[in-house]
C-alpha positions as CSV (number, residue, x, y, z in Angstrom):
1,M,148.3,188.4,149.5
2,K,152.1,189.0,150.6
3,N,154.4,189.8,148.2
4,L,151.7,190.4,145.6
5,F,152.2,194.7,145.4
6,K,155.5,195.4,143.9
7,I,156.7,198.8,143.0
8,N,159.1,199.3,140.1
9,V,162.2,201.9,141.4
10,F,161.7,204.2,139.2
11,T,157.5,205.3,140.5
12,Y,160.6,205.5,143.7
13,L,162.1,208.4,142.1
14,F,158.7,209.4,140.4
15,F,157.3,209.9,143.9
16,L,160.2,211.5,145.3
17,L,159.9,213.7,142.2
18,S,156.3,215.1,142.5
19,I,156.7,215.0,147.1
20,L,159.6,217.3,146.4
21,S,156.7,219.8,143.6
22,G,154.5,219.6,146.2
23,Y,152.3,217.6,144.3
24,Y,152.3,215.2,147.5
25,K,148.6,215.4,147.9
26,D,147.9,214.5,143.6
27,I,150.3,211.9,143.9
28,F,148.4,210.5,146.7
29,I,145.2,210.8,144.7
30,I,146.3,209.0,141.7
31,Y,147.7,205.7,143.6
32,L,144.8,205.4,145.1
33,I,142.4,205.6,142.8
34,L,144.8,203.1,140.7
35,F,145.9,200.5,143.7
36,I,141.5,200.3,143.6
37,H,141.7,200.2,140.1
38,E,143.9,197.1,140.0
39,L,142.3,195.5,143.0
40,G,139.0,195.1,140.7
41,H,140.4,193.4,138.2
42,Y,142.2,191.2,141.2
43,F,139.0,190.1,142.2
44,L,137.5,189.3,139.4
45,M,140.1,187.0,138.3
46,K,140.6,185.1,141.2
47,L,136.4,184.5,140.6
48,N,137.2,183.1,137.3
49,N,140.5,180.4,138.9
50,I,143.2,182.7,137.2
51,E,146.7,182.5,139.5
52,V,147.6,186.0,139.7
53,K,151.6,186.0,140.1
54,S,151.5,190.2,141.0
55,I,150.9,193.5,140.1
56,V,153.7,196.1,139.9
57,F,153.3,199.9,139.9
58,Y,155.2,201.8,137.4
59,P,155.0,205.8,137.4
60,Y,152.5,205.2,134.5
61,G,150.8,202.8,136.2
62,G,149.8,198.7,137.3
63,I,150.2,196.2,135.5
64,I,149.0,193.1,136.6
65,K,151.5,189.4,135.8
66,S,149.1,186.1,135.9
67,N,148.3,183.3,134.0
68,M,145.7,183.8,131.9
69,L,145.8,182.1,128.7
70,I,145.2,183.5,125.3
71,N,142.0,181.4,124.9
72,T,140.2,182.2,128.2
73,N,137.3,182.8,127.0
74,S,136.4,186.2,125.6
75,Y,133.5,187.4,128.5
76,K,135.5,186.7,130.9
77,I,138.4,188.5,129.6
78,L,135.6,191.5,128.9
79,L,134.1,191.3,132.6
80,I,137.8,191.2,133.6
81,S,139.0,194.3,131.5
82,L,135.6,196.1,133.3
83,G,136.9,195.5,136.9
84,G,139.3,198.5,136.8
85,I,136.8,201.0,136.1
86,I,133.6,199.1,137.5
87,N,135.7,200.0,141.0
88,Q,136.0,203.6,139.7
89,L,132.2,204.3,139.3
90,I,132.4,202.7,142.9
91,L,134.8,205.4,144.1
92,Y,132.6,208.6,142.2
93,I,129.9,207.1,145.3
94,I,132.3,206.4,148.3
95,G,134.4,210.7,147.6
96,Y,131.0,212.1,147.3
97,L,130.0,210.1,150.8
98,L,133.5,211.2,152.4
99,F,132.9,214.9,150.8
100,K,129.3,215.2,152.4
101,I,130.3,214.3,156.0
102,N,133.3,216.2,155.4
103,I,135.4,213.5,156.4
104,I,137.4,214.7,152.7
105,D,137.2,219.3,151.9
106,L,136.6,220.2,148.2
107,N,139.7,221.1,147.6
108,I,140.6,216.8,147.2
109,F,137.3,215.8,146.2
110,N,137.8,217.5,143.2
111,L,141.3,216.5,143.2
112,F,139.6,212.7,143.2
113,I,136.9,213.6,141.5
114,K,139.8,215.0,138.1
115,Y,141.6,212.3,138.6
116,N,139.6,209.5,138.7
117,T,137.2,210.5,135.2
118,L,141.4,211.6,133.6
119,I,142.1,208.0,134.1
120,I,138.4,205.7,133.5
121,I,139.2,207.8,130.4
122,F,142.6,207.1,129.5
123,N,141.9,203.4,130.3
124,L,139.3,203.1,127.6
125,L,141.6,204.2,125.0
126,P,141.7,201.5,122.6
127,I,145.8,201.1,122.9
128,T,147.8,198.4,123.8
129,P,148.6,197.6,127.5
130,L,145.0,199.2,128.6
131,D,141.6,197.9,129.8
132,G,140.3,199.8,126.2
133,Y,142.5,197.6,123.6
134,K,141.3,194.3,125.7
135,I,137.7,195.2,126.3
136,M,137.4,195.8,122.1
137,N,139.9,192.7,121.4
138,S,137.1,190.2,123.3
139,I,133.9,192.4,121.4
140,F,135.6,191.6,118.2
141,E,136.5,188.3,119.8
142,L,133.1,187.0,119.7
143,Y,131.8,188.0,116.4
144,L,135.3,187.5,114.3
145,P,138.0,184.1,113.6
146,F,140.8,185.1,116.2
147,R,143.0,185.9,114.0
148,I,141.0,188.6,112.1
149,S,140.3,190.1,115.3
150,L,143.8,190.5,116.2
151,L,144.7,192.3,112.7
152,I,141.6,195.0,113.0
153,S,142.5,195.9,116.8
154,I,146.6,195.9,116.1
155,I,144.8,198.9,113.4
156,I,142.8,200.1,115.5
157,N,145.8,200.6,118.3
158,V,148.1,201.8,115.8
159,I,145.6,204.8,114.5
160,T,144.7,205.3,118.3
161,L,147.9,206.0,118.7
162,L,148.8,208.3,116.3
163,L,145.5,210.4,117.3
164,F,146.5,210.5,121.0
165,V,149.9,211.8,120.2
166,I,149.0,214.4,117.7
167,Y,146.7,215.7,120.9
168,L,148.7,216.1,123.4
169,Y,151.4,217.9,121.2
170,I,148.4,219.8,119.7
171,F,147.7,221.0,123.2
172,K,150.8,221.0,124.5
173,I,150.5,217.6,126.9
174,N,154.3,216.9,127.7
175,N,153.8,213.3,129.2
176,Y,156.9,211.9,127.4
177,I,156.2,208.9,129.6
178,I,152.7,207.6,129.0
179,I,154.0,208.6,125.0
180,F,157.1,205.9,125.5
181,F,155.8,203.2,127.4
182,L,152.4,203.1,124.8
183,L,154.7,203.1,121.7
184,F,156.8,201.0,124.0
185,S,154.1,198.7,124.9
186,L,152.6,198.9,120.8
187,I,156.4,197.5,119.5
188,N,156.2,194.7,121.7
189,Y,153.1,194.0,121.0
190,L,154.5,193.7,116.8
191,K,156.7,192.0,117.1
192,S,154.5,188.8,119.5
193,Y,152.4,189.2,116.8
194,K,153.3,185.6,115.3
195,Y,153.9,184.5,118.4
196,I,150.4,185.5,119.9
197,L,149.0,182.8,117.1
198,N,151.2,180.1,117.5
199,K,150.5,181.0,121.5
200,F,146.6,180.0,120.4
201,Y,146.8,177.4,118.3
202,I,149.0,175.4,120.5
203,E,147.2,176.5,124.0
204,R,143.9,175.0,122.4
205,V,145.7,171.7,121.9
206,I,148.2,171.1,124.8
207,Y,144.8,172.0,127.4
208,N,142.7,170.6,124.6
209,L,140.1,173.1,124.9
210,K,136.7,172.8,124.8
211,H,134.1,175.8,123.9
212,N,129.8,175.9,123.7
213,G,129.4,176.3,120.0
214,L,130.4,174.0,117.2
215,I,131.7,176.1,113.4
216,S,133.0,174.8,110.2
217,I,136.1,176.7,108.9
218,K,138.2,175.7,105.6
219,D,141.1,177.5,106.7
220,I,143.2,177.4,109.9
221,K,143.5,180.7,110.0
222,N,139.7,181.5,110.1
223,I,139.3,179.7,113.7
224,Y,137.0,181.1,116.1
225,K,138.1,181.5,119.3
226,N,135.1,181.0,121.5
227,K,133.5,178.2,119.3
228,Y,134.6,174.1,119.1
229,N,136.2,174.6,115.3
230,Y,135.8,171.5,113.0
231,I,138.8,172.3,110.1
232,N,137.7,170.7,106.6
233,E,135.5,168.4,108.7
234,V,138.0,167.0,111.5
235,N,137.7,168.9,114.5
236,E,140.3,171.3,115.9
237,Y,142.4,169.1,118.4
238,D,143.1,166.2,115.7
239,Y,143.5,168.8,113.2
240,L,146.3,171.4,114.6
241,N,147.6,168.7,116.8
242,N,148.7,167.0,113.3
243,K,149.3,170.6,111.7
244,I,151.2,172.0,114.8
245,K,154.7,172.1,113.7
246,Y,153.8,173.9,110.0
247,F,152.3,176.8,111.8
248,Y,154.3,180.1,111.4
């Protein structure tokens, strides 16, 4: 795991400002939770033979960079996305035991409960690149064509982000770093919509992916991610291989 974990330069500045403001306990607890959270994703990725290139910690949280394909089975993505939250649920038990045997005091225990709960709730929001978005999209992919599931997820993403910003405004929670990060991530995601679709098709040709279950469809836009598709009675590999230059 050498050189796996990296800290963004702005995170060091965030650490410094937090310590100077007297929030050193808070920042230590928050990033300890984030570290355990990212380990949950990491070990499940390794279990599924997905290469993890790095885990980078930013002022707003951690981001894992990996070689995971868009066409990775949705059940696997769902499990991996839940990995961080599962670790945090285990942390509740560990935190309670440490409190009971007097290793941590009531103040630290309350701070831990507060931040662990807030991080779980925040991560479950269906907004890219949070776990909640990946969980939601993975569930849609199990029942809908890939393109439709992506469109529905994006619409829910936009609505949820708008409601989240309104909530922060009403309750005067001025967390501009998180708002900027989520807006920036959404804009980049929207820009890459066609790229995601094209990469989805290209991966199925390059890797000649096989899936359990067959389905017959009439239009390439209705391809299911977790099934092997026959498009107009032609197997998807041959069809996509012939049509790939026309993707847009």
